[in-house]
Kinemage of the C-alpha trace (Angstrom):
@kinemage 1
@onewidth
@group {chain A} dominant
@subgroup {mainchain}
@vectorlist {calphas} color= white
{ca met a 1} P 87.086 86.319 147.687
{ca met a 2} L 87.070 83.145 149.768
{ca thr a 3} L 87.153 79.703 148.243
{ca gly a 4} L 83.703 78.419 147.420
{ca glu a 5} L 82.087 81.859 147.189
{ca arg a 6} L 80.544 82.870 143.919
{ca gly a 7} L 80.362 86.358 142.606
{ca pro a 8} L 81.379 88.577 139.753
{ca pro a 9} L 84.961 88.148 138.553
{ca gln a 10} L 87.441 90.630 139.886
{ca thr a 11} L 88.463 93.279 137.372
{ca lys a 12} L 91.667 95.247 137.367
{ca gln a 13} L 91.385 98.849 138.392
{ca his a 14} L 92.406 101.204 135.599
{ca pro a 15} L 94.441 104.247 136.447
{ca ser a 16} L 92.591 107.482 136.065
{ca tyr a 17} L 92.719 108.750 132.517
{ca ser a 18} L 92.971 112.362 131.533
{ca ser a 19} L 89.855 113.097 129.513
{ca glu a 20} L 91.428 116.288 128.168
{ca ala a 21} L 94.469 114.409 126.870
{ca asp a 22} L 92.233 111.696 125.394
{ca leu a 23} L 90.173 114.333 123.631
{ca ala a 24} L 93.261 116.092 122.253
{ca ile a 25} L 94.830 112.839 121.069
{ca gly a 26} L 91.534 111.666 119.572
{ca ile a 27} L 91.001 114.904 117.658
{ca leu a 28} L 94.600 114.884 116.395
{ca leu a 29} L 94.289 111.249 115.274
{ca cys a 30} L 90.968 112.022 113.543
{ca ile a 31} L 92.444 114.946 111.643
{ca cys a 32} L 95.559 113.023 110.593
{ca ser a 33} L 93.673 109.885 109.631
{ca val a 34} L 90.894 111.583 107.668
{ca thr a 35} L 93.251 113.890 105.768
{ca gly a 36} L 95.622 110.989 105.102
{ca val a 37} L 92.803 108.816 103.761
{ca leu a 38} L 91.457 111.625 101.546
{ca phe a 39} L 94.784 112.746 100.111
{ca asn a 40} L 96.179 109.248 99.598
{ca ala a 41} L 92.960 108.111 97.917
{ca thr a 42} L 93.098 111.159 95.626
{ca ser a 43} L 96.756 110.494 94.811
{ca leu a 44} L 96.061 106.833 94.148
{ca val a 45} L 93.247 107.683 91.719
{ca tyr a 46} L 95.522 110.204 89.982
{ca phe a 47} L 98.336 107.697 89.504
{ca ile a 48} L 95.935 104.989 88.331
{ca cys a 49} L 94.204 107.257 85.785
{ca asn a 50} L 97.354 108.988 84.554
{ca gly a 51} L 98.938 106.507 82.136
{ca gly a 52} L 102.670 106.327 81.744
{ca arg a 53} L 104.184 107.401 78.437
{ca asn a 54} L 107.003 104.861 78.352
{ca lys a 55} L 108.216 101.806 80.252
{ca asn a 56} L 110.338 103.818 82.694
{ca ser a 57} L 107.515 106.194 83.666
{ca arg a 58} L 105.089 103.258 84.115
{ca tyr a 59} L 107.578 101.678 86.517
{ca phe a 60} L 107.709 104.776 88.725
{ca gln a 61} L 103.958 105.262 88.411
{ca thr a 62} L 103.450 101.731 89.782
{ca ile a 63} L 105.795 102.479 92.679
{ca tyr a 64} L 103.830 105.659 93.504
{ca gln a 65} L 100.573 103.702 93.356
{ca ile a 66} L 101.900 101.155 95.833
{ca ile a 67} L 103.206 103.886 98.154
{ca cys a 68} L 99.821 105.665 98.086
{ca leu a 69} L 97.974 102.391 98.752
{ca val a 70} L 100.189 101.481 101.711
{ca asp a 71} L 99.905 104.987 103.195
{ca phe a 72} L 96.118 104.835 102.694
{ca leu a 73} L 96.023 101.561 104.651
{ca val a 74} L 98.250 103.009 107.395
{ca cys a 75} L 95.767 105.849 107.848
{ca leu a 76} L 92.891 103.349 107.996
{ca thr a 77} L 94.611 101.362 110.746
{ca leu a 78} L 94.386 104.417 113.020
{ca phe a 79} L 90.599 104.108 113.322
{ca pro a 80} L 90.692 101.410 116.069
{ca tyr a 81} L 92.888 103.762 118.124
{ca ile a 82} L 90.434 106.598 117.570
{ca asp a 83} L 87.596 104.300 118.605
{ca ala a 84} L 89.441 103.280 121.768
{ca val a 85} L 90.370 106.852 122.740
{ca phe a 86} L 86.762 108.010 122.528
{ca gly a 87} L 85.346 104.771 123.992
{ca glu a 88} L 84.337 104.226 127.598
{ca gly a 89} L 87.398 103.169 129.598
{ca arg a 90} L 89.445 103.173 126.390
{ca gln a 91} L 87.622 100.073 125.216
{ca gly a 92} L 86.913 100.291 121.516
{ca asp a 93} L 84.255 98.394 119.596
{ca leu a 94} L 86.163 97.822 116.358
{ca leu a 95} L 88.520 95.096 117.585
{ca thr a 96} L 86.116 92.864 119.496
{ca asn a 97} L 86.283 90.047 116.920
{ca gln a 98} L 89.398 87.854 117.258
{ca thr a 99} L 89.934 87.504 113.500
{ca val a 100} L 89.592 91.237 112.852
{ca cys a 101} L 91.994 91.922 115.700
{ca glu a 102} L 94.601 89.519 114.300
{ca val a 103} L 94.352 90.987 110.795
{ca trp a 104} L 94.643 94.511 112.199
{ca ala a 105} L 97.693 93.531 114.306
{ca met a 106} L 99.384 92.034 111.248
{ca leu a 107} L 98.678 95.154 109.188
{ca trp a 108} L 99.796 97.418 112.047
{ca asn a 109} L 103.165 95.642 112.209
{ca val a 110} L 103.823 95.235 108.478
{ca leu a 111} L 102.518 98.445 106.864
{ca pro a 112} L 104.875 100.957 108.557
{ca glu a 113} L 107.863 98.806 107.616
{ca met a 114} L 106.646 98.645 104.026
{ca thr a 115} L 106.250 102.415 103.961
{ca val a 116} L 109.788 102.999 105.198
{ca phe a 117} L 111.180 100.432 102.754
{ca met a 118} L 109.386 101.906 99.733
{ca val a 119} L 110.115 105.548 100.491
{ca ala a 120} L 113.758 104.943 101.436
């Protein structure tokens, strides 16, 4: 584009994506995320409703509740990836807001570390 000419901004050309690989990855992410959300939510409800008999069992019950909550949130953070994989040109609609994107990025960086710390 010459200086002084007006026109649409130049966009970067994306490499060709494999729609079969995107479909396989998207389906795998959907299965993992949905089952993780369901099972972690069920486990969290179980540990919340099942009262501890003594102080020691309440301590471990609280730890299990926190682990289930963090794993539940990890599974929820996969949904923007699923949205992007199935979106046109791998552009998802869930992270278009700057604030939502920043919160998601913070969760995406912190939650896996918390999971490893609590389980280890």
